[in-house]
Structure formats: structure tokens, C-alpha cells
C-alpha positions as CSV (number, residue, x, y, z in Angstrom):
1,M,109.4,110.5,103.1
2,S,106.1,111.5,101.5
3,E,107.2,115.2,101.3
4,K,109.3,114.6,98.3
5,I,106.6,112.9,96.3
6,D,103.9,115.3,97.4
7,A,106.0,118.2,96.1
8,L,106.5,116.4,92.7
9,L,102.8,115.5,92.4
10,K,101.9,119.2,92.6
11,L,104.0,119.7,89.4
12,I,101.9,117.3,87.5
13,E,99.3,118.8,85.3
14,V,96.1,117.0,84.3
15,P,93.3,118.6,82.2
16,E,90.0,119.1,84.0
17,T,88.3,116.9,81.5
18,N,90.5,114.0,82.4
19,K,90.6,114.3,86.2
20,S,89.2,110.8,86.7
21,T,91.8,109.2,84.3
22,P,95.2,109.4,86.1
23,I,96.6,107.4,89.1
24,K,95.4,109.0,92.3
25,D,97.8,110.8,94.5
26,S,97.3,108.2,97.3
27,E,98.3,105.5,94.7
28,A,101.3,107.5,93.6
29,R,102.5,107.9,97.1
30,F,102.1,104.3,97.9
31,I,104.1,103.2,94.7
32,Y,106.9,105.6,95.7
33,E,107.0,104.3,99.3
34,F,106.8,100.7,98.1
35,V,109.7,101.0,95.6
36,K,111.8,103.0,98.1
37,E,111.2,100.5,101.0
38,K,112.1,97.5,98.8
39,K,115.3,99.2,97.5
40,I,114.1,98.5,93.9
41,G,116.5,99.3,91.1
42,K,115.6,98.4,87.5
43,T,112.0,99.2,86.5
44,V,109.6,99.2,83.6
45,E,106.0,100.0,83.2
46,T,103.2,99.6,80.5
47,G,101.0,102.7,80.2
48,C,102.0,106.3,81.0
49,G,98.8,108.4,81.1
50,Y,99.9,111.7,82.8
51,G,103.1,110.3,84.2
52,K,102.2,109.9,87.9
53,S,103.4,106.4,88.3
54,A,106.6,107.0,86.3
55,V,107.4,110.1,88.4
56,S,106.8,108.1,91.6
57,I,109.0,105.3,90.4
58,M,111.9,107.4,89.3
59,A,111.7,109.6,92.4
60,A,112.1,106.4,94.5
61,T,114.9,104.8,92.5
62,G,116.8,107.8,91.0
63,K,117.6,105.4,88.1
64,P,116.5,105.0,84.4
65,H,112.9,103.8,83.9
66,I,111.3,102.3,80.7
67,V,107.8,103.5,80.0
68,I,105.8,101.8,77.2
69,D,102.9,103.6,75.7
70,P,101.7,103.9,72.1
71,F,99.0,106.3,72.9
72,Q,100.8,109.3,74.5
73,R,99.7,111.5,71.5
74,N,96.1,111.0,72.8
75,Y,97.2,112.8,76.0
76,N,99.1,115.5,73.9
77,Y,102.2,113.9,75.4
78,G,101.0,115.3,78.8
79,G,102.7,112.3,80.6
80,T,106.2,112.7,79.1
81,E,106.0,116.5,79.6
82,N,105.1,116.0,83.3
83,I,108.0,113.6,83.7
84,K,110.3,116.2,82.2
85,K,108.8,118.9,84.4
86,A,109.5,116.8,87.6
87,G,113.1,116.7,86.5
88,F,113.2,113.0,85.4
89,G,113.6,113.5,81.6
90,A,117.1,112.3,81.5
91,L,116.1,109.0,83.3
92,L,113.1,108.3,81.1
93,N,113.4,105.7,78.4
94,F,110.1,106.2,76.6
95,Q,109.0,103.6,74.1
96,E,106.2,104.9,72.0
97,D,105.0,101.4,71.0
98,F,102.8,98.5,72.1
99,S,103.8,96.5,75.1
100,H,103.2,93.3,73.1
101,T,106.0,94.5,70.8
102,V,108.5,96.0,73.4
103,L,108.3,93.5,76.2
104,P,109.2,90.5,73.9
105,L,112.2,92.4,72.6
106,L,113.4,93.0,76.2
107,A,112.9,89.4,76.9
108,S,114.9,88.4,73.8
109,K,117.8,90.5,75.1
110,N,117.5,88.7,78.5
111,E,116.8,92.0,80.2
112,K,115.8,91.6,83.9
113,F,113.9,94.0,86.2
114,D,113.2,94.3,89.9
115,F,109.8,95.9,89.4
116,V,107.1,96.0,86.7
117,F,104.0,98.3,86.8
118,I,101.2,97.1,84.6
119,D,98.7,99.8,83.7
120,G,98.4,99.7,79.8
121,N,95.9,97.9,77.8
122,H,93.0,97.1,80.1
123,R,91.4,94.2,78.1
124,F,91.9,90.8,79.5
125,D,94.1,89.6,76.7
126,G,96.3,92.8,76.9
127,I,96.8,92.6,80.6
128,F,97.5,88.8,80.4
129,V,100.1,89.3,77.7
130,D,101.8,92.0,79.8
131,F,101.9,89.5,82.7
132,Y,103.1,86.7,80.4
133,Y,106.2,88.7,79.4
134,T,106.7,90.2,82.9
135,D,107.2,86.6,84.0
136,F,110.2,86.3,81.7
137,L,111.6,89.7,82.7
138,L,111.2,89.7,86.5
139,E,114.2,88.8,88.7
140,Q,113.6,86.2,91.3
141,G,112.2,88.1,94.3
142,G,111.1,90.9,92.1
143,Y,107.7,92.5,92.2
144,F,105.0,93.6,89.9
145,M,101.9,95.7,90.4
146,F,98.5,95.7,88.7
147,H,96.5,99.0,88.7
148,D,92.8,99.2,88.1
149,T,91.9,96.0,89.9
150,W,88.3,97.1,90.1
151,M,88.0,95.9,86.5
152,H,86.7,92.4,85.7
153,S,89.5,91.9,83.2
154,T,92.3,92.7,85.8
155,Q,90.7,90.6,88.5
156,L,90.5,87.6,86.1
157,V,94.2,87.8,85.4
158,I,94.9,88.1,89.2
159,S,92.7,85.0,89.6
160,F,94.5,83.1,87.0
161,I,97.9,83.9,88.7
162,K,96.6,82.8,92.1
163,K,95.3,79.6,90.9
164,N,97.8,78.6,88.2
165,R,101.1,80.2,89.3
166,P,102.2,78.9,92.7
167,D,105.6,80.4,92.0
168,Y,104.0,83.9,92.6
169,K,103.2,85.2,96.2
170,V,100.6,87.7,96.9
171,I,101.9,90.9,98.7
172,D,99.4,92.7,100.8
173,S,98.4,96.1,99.5
174,P,96.5,98.7,101.6
175,L,95.0,100.1,98.4
176,R,91.9,98.4,96.8
177,N,92.9,99.5,93.3
178,I,96.5,98.0,93.4
179,F,97.5,94.4,93.5
180,I,101.0,93.1,94.1
181,F,102.7,89.8,93.4
182,Q,106.3,88.7,94.1
183,K,108.2,86.2,92.1
184,A,109.0,83.6,94.7
185,G,109.9,80.4,92.8
186,T,110.2,78.6,89.6
187,D,107.4,77.7,87.2
188,T,107.3,73.8,87.4
189,R,103.9,73.2,85.8
190,D,103.7,70.5,83.1
191,G,102.2,71.1,79.7
192,M,98.7,70.0,80.8
193,Y,98.5,72.0,84.0
194,H,95.4,74.3,84.3
195,R,93.1,75.4,87.0
196,G,89.8,77.2,86.4
197,F,89.9,80.9,87.5
198,Y,86.7,82.6,86.4
199,T,85.0,84.5,89.4
200,M,81.5,85.9,89.5
201,K,82.6,88.3,92.2
202,S,84.9,90.1,89.8
203,W,82.1,90.4,87.2
204,L,79.7,91.9,89.8
205,T,82.3,94.4,91.1
206,H,83.1,95.6,87.7
207,H,79.5,96.2,86.7
208,L,78.6,97.8,90.0
209,I,81.3,100.4,89.7
210,I,80.4,101.1,86.0
211,W,76.8,101.7,87.2
212,L,78.0,104.0,90.0
213,T,80.1,106.1,87.8
214,E,78.0,106.4,84.6
215,G,74.6,108.0,84.0
216,D,72.6,110.3,86.2
217,E,73.3,110.3,90.0
218,T,70.3,108.9,91.8
219,F,69.5,108.6,95.5
220,L,70.4,104.9,95.3
221,K,73.7,105.6,93.8
222,K,74.5,108.2,96.4
223,S,73.7,105.7,99.1
224,V,76.1,103.1,97.8
225,N,78.8,105.3,96.2
226,K,81.0,104.8,99.2
227,L,81.6,101.3,97.8
228,K,83.4,102.8,94.9
229,G,85.8,104.5,97.4
230,L,86.6,101.0,98.9
231,Y,87.9,99.8,95.6
232,T,89.9,102.9,94.7
233,G,91.2,104.0,98.0
234,I,92.7,102.6,101.3
235,K,91.2,99.4,102.6
236,P,89.4,99.9,106.0
237,K,91.0,98.5,109.0
């Protein structure tokens, strides 16, 4: 199964200066295999980057896919070009706009999706807004994924959902940098419902990885740098 996605990933071009930016090949393979295994059909994602996630999703579904990203020009449209190069230009519905504009429009049209990939604005409020509208757009039994779960902002949104949205079920992911939820019920909270969700662990994780990846490489950084791999690669068994 992975031979198809491996061949497509070889077509994706990423400038040397941005090698740390895109989704990793291991993550792209996982997205492809997950979407294929779950027989997912209708899909949307926030963020595009260099197009790895979009290619993975369309390769798995063979169906149209909405990609929302107002900043493709900052990538010299490398993401949309990679998608076309992989042969999925005809399936791409590219929205060069903010997700806080496009997602409400989709919801107002009562559009429904089986899968949403959230990897756009990485500030807490941006991620939360993407989840907020994903909730309206997702079919019962549908899935959504967060990328960049090493970030404090992403982990806080995850914590909010775990503690305040019992209608969402956590789906195990073998990758530290991807977190999956499934819509498994109806939101029955009253207007006063709230559970605190701040976690010190997420703050420490975020700042540890920032320290590991920025500045001069020291002996101490070398000795603990494997920790970074735990949060961006496959979980140890």
C-alpha cells in the first residue's frame, strides 16, 4: 500500500531552506494509510505548505479535496504546484483565503465531511476556531487530525476537547506529532458547562522543543535531542 504514496512523495519538491517546514514523509504515509483504511470520502484541510498532506489524502480517496490556505504565495505556490505534479490538480479545490472565512461558509451551506486535517494557523485561537467549525462540518463517525501536537497551543486545544467534549473519542495514533479525534456522539452540554483544561506538561514540552531546535547545538542538547524525535516520529513500543 505504501508504494503508491512513496512514489508520489518523491515528486514533491521542497526548497533546502524549508526542509524542516513540511509534514514528514512518515506522517504523510500515515495519513494516506489512515484515510484509505477508514474508506474516507469527503475531505477538507486547513493549511497547505508544500502539499504533502493534500497529496496523501487525495491519493487515498481519489476524490475532490478542499485545501484552505491564504499564504501559498509565501511558498511561491509550491504546495499547489506539487499537487498538480502528483496528478491531483483536477481534484484540488484550493481556497486562497483564511479558514475563519471559508469554514463558516461551508457550514452555512450545511456541507458535511468525513475527514478534516487541521494544520493552518498555529496560534491557540486559530486552532480552536478551526476545531469549532470542524465540529459543525464533521459527519457523525467522522475523523479529524491535528498536526504539530508538540506545540503548546495545539495541546491546549486537545486538552479542551478531552475535558469539555465527551462526544469526541480519542483515536490512537502511532505518531507523536499527530492527534486524532472521532465524532462519536452529540454535544449535550448546557450553556454553563466548562471544565478547566490548562496543562503544565504541554507548556514544558513546547519550550523544551523550542530550546532543542534553536540556537547553538551544545553537548546537553545533543544528549537530549532524541526527545524531539519522540514528539515528531513514531511512538516507542
